[in-house]
N, C-alpha and C positions, 0 to 999 in steps of 0.2 A: 642482251638488254631487255628484250620482251619478257623473258623468264623473270628477270629481276623486277620489272614493273608489275607483272602478274602477282609475284610473291608479295610485294609491297601493298598492292590492292587487296589481296586476300587477308593480310595482317590487319589492315585498316578496317575491313568489313567485320572480321572476327572481334576486334576490340570494340567496335561500335555496337555489337550485339551482346557483349558481356554485360551482366546485370550491374547496375550502379549500386554501390553499397548505400544503405540508408544513411541519412544525415545523422550526425551525432546528436544526442539529446542535449539540449542546453540546460544550464543550471536553472534558469528561470522557469522553463516548462516543467521540470521535475519538481521544483518547489511548489509551483501552482497545482500540480497533480496531487501532491501530498496534502496541501491545504484543502483541496476539493474533497479528497478522501475523508479527512477529519471532519470537514463541514457536513458531509453526508451522514457520518456517524452521529455527530452532535444533533442533527435534525431528526435522527431516528428513521431516516429514509433507507430502509434495508434494500429496496429495489435499486436505488441509485448507487448505494455502496457496493452491492454485488455486481452491478454493471461495470464497475471500475476494476474488477478482478478478472484475470484471464480465465476463460471458461474451459478448463481442461484438467486432466488428472495429475498434471505435473506441478500445479501451484501448491504452495504450502504456507501455513500460518502457525506461529508458535505464540501461545498466550497462556499465562498462568501456569507455566511449566508443562503444558500439553501441546503435542504436535498434531496438527490436522493436515492431512494430505488430500488434495483434490478439491475441486470447486464445490461438490456436493457436501463434503464434510465441513468445509468452511461455512457454507450457508447454514447448515444445521446448527453449528456452534454459534454463529451470529444470532440466529433466531432465539436460541436458548438463553444466551447471556444477556441480551437486551431485555427480555421479558422478566428476568430475575430481579431487576432493580427498578425502583421508581423513576430515577433519573440519573443519567451518566453523561458527563461531558469531558472533552479533552481539550486542554490548552497546550498549544505547541510553542516551543522555543524556536531558535534559529535552525533552519533546515540546511545541513551541509550535504553537498552532492559530490560524488566521486564517479566519474565515468568508468564503466566496466568493459564495454565493447561499444561499437558504433551505435547499437540499438538498445543498450541497457545502461542503467546507472543505479548506484547505491545511494539512498537517502538516509541520513541519520539525524535525529533530533531529540532534544530533551522534551519531556512532556509532563503535565500534571493531570491526573485523572481525578475528577470530582464525582463522587457517588453519593446519591441519596437513597435511603431505603427506610421502610417502616420497621420499627423494632419487632423482634421476634415475639415479644410478649403481647402483641396485638395493640399496643398503644397507638394513638393516632398521630403523634408528633414525629415528623421526619427526622432522621438522624443523617448527618452529612459527614463525609470523610474526604480528605484529599491525599492522594498518593503520588509523590514524585516518581518519575521513571524515565524511560527512554524507548524510542522505537527505531527500528531499521526497516527499510523497504527496498526491494529491488523492483525497479520499474522498467518495463520494456515497451518499445514502440512496436505496435502490431498494425495490421491493415485496418483494424477498427479504432486505432488511436492508442494512447498510452494505457497500459494495463499493469496492474500489480501482479507479480509472479511469485513474490515471497514477502512475508512480513514477520516481524518478531517484535513484540512489545512486552515490557516487564515493568513492574512498579515495586516500590518499597513500602511496606506497612510502617506507619509512623507512630501509631498509638491508638488509644480508644477513640471511638466516634464521639463527636460532640453534638449536642442537641441543636436543632436548626430552627 
């Protein structure tokens, strides 16, 4: 009887010390993260945007057919693409969320990218174009909060730019 009680006590102690799995990401918190990420992009706040990306070599981003691996490569790409255009903004459609594991989820959404740039001939009038597309993000809960660990966005070209 004493051996059985000691065994039961030991099992209870071991189970009490086992790490508790992180809570599953809710659909609402992933949707809010995606909206915050897009808002930071639209504001041109590169510091805030990069703060939402997991800072390690395993993160990845695919944009315009190019693969960027690691935080530093993504930061360099972000700096270059934002400075190449006069103004860029993203409008999101409904964000669908699929749980992947207790601490990760996949977010998928349609989007429209609006881009304004000066003509190559040096004219002063901005030209604007809209490109429909889609984005996917894998979001993970970390000790620092939700962070993006993978993103992929692509757009379709619709036709010639229109004067703005």
